[in-house]
C-alpha positions as CSV (number, residue, x, y, z in Angstrom):
1,M,-10.7,-0.8,14.6
2,T,-8.6,2.3,14.4
3,A,-10.6,5.4,13.2
4,M,-9.2,7.1,10.1
5,D,-9.1,10.5,11.9
6,T,-7.0,8.9,14.7
7,L,-4.4,8.0,12.1
8,V,-4.3,11.1,9.9
9,S,-2.9,13.4,12.6
10,P,0.1,11.3,13.7
11,C,0.8,10.5,10.1
12,K,1.5,14.2,9.4
13,R,3.1,14.9,12.8
14,R,5.5,12.0,12.6
15,G,6.4,12.4,8.9
16,F,4.5,9.6,7.2
17,V,2.0,11.4,4.9
18,F,1.4,15.1,4.0
19,Q,-1.3,16.8,2.0
20,S,0.1,17.6,-1.4
21,S,0.8,21.3,-2.0
22,E,-0.5,22.0,1.5
23,I,0.9,25.6,1.7
24,Y,-1.3,26.5,-1.3
25,G,-4.4,24.9,0.3
26,G,-3.7,21.4,-0.9
27,T,-4.5,19.4,-4.0
28,G,-7.6,17.2,-3.7
29,S,-6.8,13.5,-3.0
30,C,-3.1,13.8,-3.8
31,W,-0.6,13.0,-1.1
32,D,3.1,13.3,-0.4
33,Y,5.0,10.7,1.6
34,G,7.3,12.1,4.2
35,P,10.6,10.8,5.5
36,L,9.1,7.9,7.4
37,G,6.3,7.3,4.9
38,V,8.7,6.9,2.0
39,E,10.7,4.3,4.0
40,L,7.6,2.4,4.8
41,K,6.5,2.5,1.2
42,Q,9.8,1.4,-0.1
43,N,9.9,-1.5,2.4
44,I,6.5,-2.7,1.3
45,K,7.6,-2.7,-2.4
46,R,11.0,-4.2,-1.6
47,V,9.5,-7.1,0.4
48,W,6.8,-7.7,-2.2
49,W,9.3,-7.7,-5.1
50,R,11.6,-10.1,-3.2
51,D,8.9,-12.6,-2.3
52,F,7.0,-12.6,-5.5
53,V,9.7,-12.0,-8.1
54,Q,13.2,-12.6,-6.9
55,E,12.6,-15.8,-5.0
56,R,10.4,-17.4,-7.7
57,P,12.0,-19.1,-10.7
58,D,8.9,-18.4,-12.8
59,M,8.9,-14.6,-12.4
60,V,10.7,-11.7,-14.1
61,G,10.3,-7.9,-13.8
62,L,9.5,-5.0,-16.0
63,D,9.4,-1.2,-15.7
64,A,7.3,0.1,-18.6
65,S,6.8,3.8,-19.6
66,I,3.9,5.7,-18.1
67,L,3.2,7.4,-21.4
68,M,2.3,4.9,-24.1
69,H,0.9,4.9,-27.6
70,A,-2.7,6.2,-27.5
71,T,-3.9,3.0,-29.4
72,V,-2.9,0.9,-26.4
73,W,-5.8,2.4,-24.5
74,K,-8.2,1.9,-27.5
75,A,-7.2,-1.7,-27.8
76,S,-7.5,-2.4,-24.0
77,G,-11.0,-0.9,-23.9
78,H,-10.2,2.0,-21.6
79,V,-11.1,4.7,-24.1
80,D,-14.6,3.2,-24.5
81,N,-15.3,1.5,-21.2
82,F,-13.1,3.0,-18.5
83,S,-15.8,5.4,-17.1
84,D,-18.1,6.0,-14.2
85,P,-21.6,7.5,-14.3
86,M,-21.5,11.0,-12.9
87,V,-24.1,13.6,-11.7
88,D,-23.6,17.2,-10.8
89,C,-25.4,19.4,-8.3
90,R,-26.9,22.4,-10.1
91,E,-26.7,24.5,-6.9
92,C,-23.2,23.8,-5.3
93,K,-21.7,22.3,-8.4
94,R,-20.4,19.3,-6.4
95,R,-19.9,16.1,-8.5
96,F,-20.9,12.6,-7.4
97,R,-20.7,9.0,-8.8
98,A,-24.3,8.2,-9.6
99,D,-23.9,4.6,-8.6
100,Q,-22.5,5.5,-5.1
101,I,-24.6,8.6,-4.2
102,D,-26.9,6.6,-1.9
103,E,-24.0,5.2,0.0
104,T,-23.2,8.5,1.7
105,P,-25.0,10.5,4.4
106,W,-27.2,13.3,3.0
107,L,-28.2,16.8,4.2
108,H,-31.9,17.5,4.7
109,F,-33.9,20.6,5.5
110,C,-37.0,19.0,7.1
111,P,-40.3,20.8,6.4
112,A,-41.9,18.9,9.3
113,T,-39.6,20.6,11.7
114,K,-39.8,24.1,10.2
115,G,-36.8,23.6,8.0
116,N,-34.4,22.3,10.6
117,K,-31.2,20.9,9.1
118,F,-30.4,17.2,9.7
119,T,-27.7,14.8,8.4
120,I,-29.5,11.6,7.5
121,P,-27.5,8.2,7.4
122,A,-26.8,6.8,4.0
123,G,-29.8,5.1,2.4
124,E,-32.3,6.1,5.2
125,A,-35.4,8.3,5.2
126,C,-35.9,11.3,7.4
127,Q,-37.5,10.1,10.7
128,H,-39.6,13.2,10.9
129,C,-41.2,13.6,7.5
130,G,-40.3,10.2,5.9
131,V,-38.8,11.7,2.8
132,R,-35.9,10.0,1.1
133,R,-33.0,11.8,-0.7
134,T,-33.7,13.3,-4.1
135,L,-31.6,16.5,-4.0
136,C,-27.8,17.0,-3.6
137,P,-26.6,15.1,-0.5
138,E,-23.9,17.7,0.1
139,C,-25.9,21.0,0.2
140,G,-29.4,19.5,0.5
141,K,-30.8,22.1,-1.9
142,G,-29.7,21.6,-5.5
143,E,-31.2,19.3,-8.1
144,L,-28.9,16.7,-9.7
145,T,-28.2,16.5,-13.4
146,A,-29.0,13.3,-15.3
147,P,-26.2,10.7,-15.1
148,R,-23.6,10.8,-17.8
149,Q,-20.4,8.8,-18.4
150,F,-17.1,10.3,-17.3
151,N,-13.9,8.8,-18.5
152,L,-11.4,8.4,-15.7
153,M,-8.2,8.7,-17.7
154,F,-6.1,11.8,-17.6
155,K,-5.6,13.1,-21.2
156,T,-2.4,14.8,-22.2
157,F,-0.4,15.7,-25.4
158,M,2.9,14.5,-26.7
159,G,5.1,17.2,-28.3
160,P,4.6,20.9,-28.6
161,V,1.3,21.0,-30.4
162,E,-2.0,20.2,-28.8
163,E,-3.9,18.3,-31.5
164,D,-5.7,15.1,-31.9
165,A,-2.7,13.3,-33.4
166,A,-0.7,14.1,-30.3
167,V,-3.2,12.8,-27.7
168,T,-2.0,10.3,-25.1
169,Y,-3.0,9.4,-21.6
170,L,-1.4,9.0,-18.2
171,R,-1.8,5.2,-17.7
172,P,-4.7,4.2,-15.5
173,E,-3.0,0.9,-14.7
174,T,0.3,-0.8,-15.2
175,A,-1.0,-4.0,-16.8
176,Q,-1.0,-2.8,-20.4
177,G,2.7,-2.1,-20.3
178,I,3.3,-5.8,-19.6
179,F,0.9,-7.0,-22.3
180,V,2.4,-4.9,-25.1
181,N,5.9,-6.2,-24.0
182,F,4.8,-9.9,-23.9
183,D,6.7,-11.0,-26.9
184,N,9.8,-8.9,-26.0
185,V,10.0,-10.5,-22.6
186,L,9.2,-14.0,-23.9
187,Q,12.0,-13.9,-26.6
188,S,14.7,-12.1,-24.5
189,M,14.3,-14.3,-21.5
190,R,13.4,-17.6,-23.3
191,L,10.6,-18.3,-20.8
192,K,8.3,-21.4,-20.6
193,L,4.7,-21.3,-19.6
194,P,3.6,-20.7,-16.9
195,F,5.5,-17.6,-16.1
196,G,4.8,-14.1,-14.7
197,V,5.9,-10.6,-15.4
198,A,5.8,-8.1,-12.4
199,Q,5.8,-4.4,-12.3
200,I,5.6,-1.7,-9.7
201,G,4.7,1.8,-10.9
202,K,2.5,4.9,-10.8
203,A,-1.0,5.0,-12.3
204,F,-3.5,7.8,-12.6
205,R,-7.2,8.0,-12.4
206,N,-9.4,11.1,-12.5
207,E,-11.7,9.8,-9.8
208,I,-15.0,11.6,-9.4
209,T,-15.3,11.0,-5.6
210,P,-11.9,10.2,-4.2
211,G,-11.3,10.2,-0.5
212,N,-10.8,8.3,2.8
213,F,-7.3,9.6,3.2
214,I,-4.9,7.6,0.9
215,F,-7.4,4.9,0.2
216,R,-8.6,6.4,-3.1
217,S,-6.5,9.0,-4.8
218,R,-5.9,10.3,-8.3
219,E,-2.2,9.4,-8.3
220,F,-1.3,6.0,-6.8
221,E,1.2,3.2,-7.1
222,Q,0.5,-0.4,-8.1
223,M,2.2,-3.7,-7.5
224,E,1.0,-5.9,-10.4
225,I,1.7,-9.3,-11.9
226,E,0.5,-10.8,-15.1
227,Y,0.9,-14.5,-14.8
228,F,0.7,-16.2,-18.2
229,V,-0.8,-19.8,-18.4
230,N,-1.4,-22.3,-21.1
231,P,-5.2,-22.8,-21.1
232,H,-4.8,-26.3,-22.5
233,D,-2.7,-27.5,-19.5
234,R,-4.2,-29.0,-16.4
235,V,-3.1,-28.8,-12.8
236,D,-4.4,-31.4,-10.3
237,G,-7.0,-32.4,-12.9
238,R,-8.3,-28.8,-13.4
239,P,-7.7,-26.3,-16.2
240,A,-4.4,-24.6,-15.4
241,D,-5.8,-21.1,-15.3
242,E,-8.4,-22.0,-12.7
243,A,-6.1,-24.0,-10.5
244,L,-3.3,-21.3,-10.6
245,H,-5.9,-18.6,-10.0
246,D,-6.7,-20.3,-6.7
247,Q,-3.0,-20.6,-5.8
248,W,-2.4,-16.9,-6.4
249,I,-5.4,-15.9,-4.2
250,E,-4.1,-17.9,-1.3
251,A,-0.5,-16.7,-1.8
252,C,-1.6,-13.1,-1.8
253,R,-3.7,-13.5,1.3
254,A,-0.9,-15.3,3.1
255,W,1.5,-12.5,2.2
256,F,-0.6,-9.8,3.9
257,T,-1.0,-11.9,7.1
258,R,2.7,-12.7,7.1
259,Y,3.6,-9.1,7.4
260,G,1.2,-8.1,10.0
261,L,-2.5,-7.9,8.9
262,T,-4.8,-9.7,11.3
263,P,-6.6,-12.6,9.6
264,D,-9.9,-11.5,11.0
265,N,-9.5,-8.2,9.2
266,L,-9.3,-10.0,5.8
267,Q,-12.0,-11.7,3.8
268,L,-12.5,-12.8,0.2
269,H,-15.1,-11.3,-2.1
270,E,-16.1,-13.4,-5.2
271,H,-17.4,-11.1,-8.0
272,A,-20.8,-12.0,-9.2
273,R,-21.3,-12.4,-12.9
274,D,-22.8,-8.9,-13.3
275,E,-19.8,-7.4,-11.3
276,L,-17.1,-8.9,-13.6
277,A,-15.1,-6.6,-15.9
278,H,-15.8,-7.2,-19.6
279,Y,-12.5,-9.2,-19.9
280,A,-12.7,-11.3,-16.8
281,K,-13.6,-15.0,-16.4
282,R,-13.4,-14.8,-12.6
283,T,-12.3,-12.1,-10.1
284,V,-11.7,-12.4,-6.4
285,D,-10.9,-9.4,-4.2
286,I,-9.1,-9.5,-0.9
287,M,-11.1,-7.2,1.3
288,Y,-9.8,-5.4,4.4
289,R,-11.9,-4.1,7.3
290,F,-11.0,-0.4,6.8
291,P,-12.6,2.2,9.1
292,M,-15.3,3.0,6.4
293,G,-16.1,-0.7,6.2
294,W,-15.0,-3.7,4.1
295,S,-13.2,-2.4,1.0
296,E,-10.9,-3.8,-1.6
297,L,-7.3,-4.2,-0.7
298,M,-6.3,-6.0,-3.9
299,G,-7.9,-8.0,-6.7
300,I,-6.8,-11.3,-8.4
301,A,-8.5,-11.6,-11.8
302,N,-8.5,-14.3,-14.5
303,R,-8.3,-12.0,-17.6
304,T,-8.3,-14.9,-20.0
305,D,-6.7,-14.1,-23.4
306,F,-8.6,-10.8,-23.9
307,D,-5.6,-8.4,-23.7
308,L,-3.1,-10.3,-25.8
309,K,-5.8,-10.8,-28.5
310,Q,-6.8,-7.2,-28.5
311,H,-3.3,-5.9,-28.8
312,A,-2.5,-8.4,-31.6
313,K,-5.7,-7.2,-33.4
314,F,-4.9,-3.5,-33.1
315,S,-1.1,-3.7,-33.7
316,G,-1.0,-6.5,-36.3
317,K,1.7,-8.2,-34.4
318,S,1.5,-11.8,-33.3
319,L,1.4,-12.2,-29.5
320,T,1.4,-16.0,-29.1
321,Y,3.3,-18.8,-27.4
322,F,4.5,-21.9,-29.3
323,D,3.3,-25.0,-27.4
324,E,6.1,-27.5,-28.1
325,E,4.1,-30.4,-26.9
326,R,1.1,-29.7,-29.1
327,K,3.1,-28.1,-31.9
328,E,0.8,-25.1,-32.1
329,H,0.7,-21.4,-31.4
330,I,-1.6,-20.5,-28.5
331,V,-2.6,-17.3,-26.8
332,P,-2.0,-17.6,-23.1
333,Y,-4.6,-16.9,-20.4
334,V,-3.4,-14.5,-17.7
335,I,-3.9,-14.4,-14.0
336,E,-3.6,-10.8,-12.6
337,P,-2.8,-10.2,-8.9
338,S,-3.0,-6.4,-8.6
339,A,-2.4,-4.6,-5.3
340,G,-2.2,-0.9,-4.6
341,V,0.9,0.2,-2.6
342,D,-1.0,3.1,-1.0
343,R,-3.9,0.9,0.2
344,A,-1.5,-1.8,1.5
345,L,0.4,0.9,3.4
346,L,-2.8,2.2,4.9
347,A,-3.9,-1.2,5.9
348,F,-0.5,-2.0,7.6
349,L,-0.7,1.4,9.4
350,L,-4.2,0.7,10.6
351,D,-3.5,-2.8,11.8
352,A,-0.3,-1.8,13.5
353,Y,-1.7,1.1,15.5
354,R,-2.3,0.6,19.2
355,E,-3.0,2.8,22.2
356,E,-1.8,1.1,25.4
357,E,-1.6,2.1,29.1
358,V,1.9,1.7,30.6
359,R,2.3,2.6,34.2
360,G,-0.6,5.0,34.1
361,E,0.4,6.7,30.9
362,K,-0.9,6.3,27.3
363,R,1.6,4.7,24.9
364,V,0.9,4.9,21.2
365,V,2.8,2.2,19.3
366,L,2.9,1.0,15.7
367,H,3.5,-2.8,15.9
368,F,5.0,-3.0,12.4
369,H,6.6,-6.2,11.2
370,H,10.4,-5.5,11.4
371,E,10.7,-5.9,7.6
372,L,8.3,-3.0,7.1
373,A,9.3,-0.7,9.9
374,P,10.6,2.6,8.5
375,V,13.5,2.7,11.0
376,K,15.0,-0.5,12.3
377,V,17.2,0.8,15.1
378,A,17.3,4.1,17.0
379,V,20.5,4.9,18.8
380,L,19.9,7.1,21.9
381,P,22.4,8.7,24.3
382,L,21.3,8.7,27.9
383,L,23.1,12.0,28.6
384,K,23.6,14.3,25.7
385,K,25.9,16.6,27.7
386,R,28.5,13.8,28.1
387,P,30.7,14.1,24.9
388,E,32.0,10.5,25.2
389,I,28.5,9.1,25.3
390,V,27.4,11.2,22.3
391,A,30.5,10.3,20.3
392,T,30.0,6.6,21.0
393,A,26.3,6.8,20.0
394,H,27.1,8.6,16.7
395,E,29.8,6.1,15.9
396,L,27.4,3.2,16.6
397,R,24.6,4.7,14.4
398,T,27.1,5.0,11.6
399,R,28.1,1.3,12.0
400,L,24.5,0.1,12.1
401,A,23.4,2.3,9.2
402,R,25.7,0.4,6.8
403,R,23.3,-2.5,7.0
404,W,20.0,-1.1,8.4
405,T,18.0,2.1,8.6
406,A,19.2,3.6,11.8
407,V,18.7,7.1,13.4
408,Y,20.3,9.1,16.2
409,D,18.1,11.2,18.6
410,D,19.0,13.2,21.7
411,T,16.3,15.8,21.7
412,A,14.4,14.6,24.8
413,A,14.8,12.6,28.0
414,I,15.2,8.8,27.4
415,G,11.6,7.9,28.3
416,R,10.2,10.4,25.8
417,L,12.7,9.2,23.2
418,Y,11.4,5.6,23.6
419,R,7.8,6.8,23.2
420,R,8.7,8.6,20.0
421,Q,10.2,5.5,18.5
422,D,7.2,3.4,19.7
423,E,4.9,5.8,17.8
424,V,6.7,5.4,14.5
425,G,7.1,1.6,14.9
426,T,10.9,1.3,15.5
427,P,11.4,-2.3,16.7
428,Y,14.6,-1.7,18.6
429,C,16.3,1.1,20.5
430,V,20.0,1.1,21.6
431,T,20.9,3.3,24.6
432,V,24.5,4.4,25.3
433,D,24.9,5.3,29.0
434,V,27.6,6.0,31.6
435,K,28.3,2.3,32.1
436,T,29.1,2.0,28.4
437,V,31.9,4.5,28.3
438,G,32.9,4.7,32.0
439,D,33.6,7.8,34.2
440,R,37.2,9.1,33.9
441,E,36.8,11.5,36.9
442,K,36.0,8.5,39.1
443,G,38.5,6.3,37.4
444,E,35.8,3.9,36.3
445,A,36.3,2.0,33.0
446,G,33.3,1.4,30.7
447,D,31.9,-2.1,30.2
448,Q,31.6,-1.5,26.4
449,R,27.9,-2.7,26.6
450,V,24.7,-1.0,25.5
451,T,21.1,-1.5,26.3
452,I,18.8,-2.9,23.6
453,R,15.1,-2.3,24.2
454,E,12.5,-4.2,22.3
455,R,9.4,-2.3,21.2
456,D,6.6,-4.7,21.8
457,S,7.6,-6.2,25.2
458,M,9.6,-3.1,26.3
459,E,12.2,-5.6,27.7
460,Q,15.8,-4.5,27.9
461,I,19.1,-6.4,27.7
462,R,22.8,-5.5,28.0
463,V,24.8,-6.4,24.9
464,P,28.5,-5.9,24.2
465,L,29.2,-3.4,21.4
466,A,31.2,-6.0,19.5
467,D,28.1,-8.3,19.3
468,L,25.6,-5.7,17.9
469,E,25.9,-6.6,14.2
470,T,25.4,-10.3,15.1
471,V,22.5,-9.6,17.4
472,F,20.6,-7.4,14.9
473,T,21.3,-9.8,12.1
474,R,19.3,-12.3,14.1
475,L,16.6,-9.9,15.4
476,L,16.0,-8.4,12.0
477,G,16.1,-11.8,10.4
478,D,14.0,-14.8,11.6
479,A,15.0,-15.0,15.3
480,A,12.6,-14.3,18.1
481,W,13.4,-11.7,20.7
482,T,13.0,-14.2,23.5
483,D,15.6,-16.5,21.9
484,V,18.2,-13.7,21.4
485,A,17.5,-12.1,24.8
486,A,18.1,-15.3,26.7
487,A,21.8,-15.1,25.9
488,Y,22.3,-11.7,27.6
489,P,21.6,-10.2,31.0
490,R,18.5,-8.1,31.6
491,A,19.2,-4.4,31.9
492,E,18.3,-2.6,35.1
493,G,15.2,-0.3,35.2
């Protein structure tokens, strides 16, 4: 398993993720996505949207406002229930979640060793004096306050006056925007149950103890579906909400493995009854083996009819579906697959990262699925002092960039350029060399072929310039490298 620290450094150096406001000392648990990070993030969202929305006849999309009527959050239960127990250290003023404080290592000044300082593993006692943690785990000296509830929503004000009537919140989830638009979507699109509404958007939570790089942050992006089901229907002899819940669990797990996550790094966690949210009939999390241990990658919940009934109650508007077969209005149940874009990106990075030895040298490579790779093709001139090679390479990059993300690089020797592209996960490099353009001084004509190098095998083939769009359509589609490469001669070296 890749350590988090191993990943953080190249993420900054290669332009994936930067600390927010870094020149001012940084903003805690807020992150900026660099040139490659934003491409990776967009690819994850694009593929998710295509697979779960555009290709399904029972799905539509929505993009709801981040700022909503304050009563939305009262109806949903977030004002009263969306909180964590918090304690503060009276000495260093550090803040902790009371229910997680024993899950972190703690600092101890041991009296049995004349006050020597030790870091004790989470949940364990000092091996010298036998004492367990009672003080602040961070400074080891301060007493902790009694637990109190801390609401995780960011409060703000609409308009120029900061008064109670102007209070609103930055949304802590995207789901409520779908629920309050249920009737609008139903009527405008004339949908029949079961159907789903998907949304990708920002959410904000004032986490007490965020951390672990981009795993838990205060501003994040969600890919969320609310899939509405008639609770009276049956699928394969089972209640429709239960059967379709299982189908969504399997579809989501298969999606992650399809795009590169190792099956052994995924497992399902069934919420026990005392773990369930107040609205949930059943919730299953897809867990990923992150460096800090098994943690939630996404959740798939059966929210029953709680949300639609709550918003109908608070708004006075009917949020029902007319069941033609039974000639009655019903409130649908809803299955909610909810994934964090940032966590998905982190998991794909961790699973793709490899350190390999090639001819006695270390090669760092990101084995991204080609659909997720930030750059699809890198065009490299073998000799940057040959104008005809450089011109051909620039022209080629422009051609390829009309259909795929392509870059040009001539800032190092070819071997180093290959390593750079390996490190950012580029699946294919195209090299323009002397054979491509020929040598006028020697009276040699070019063969109008370039070398394509495949990232994972490092194999190289010579391909005519005229064939490149056709070749990359296959390589960046469903064709295997071995099938495409068989039609062309191997490159020398």
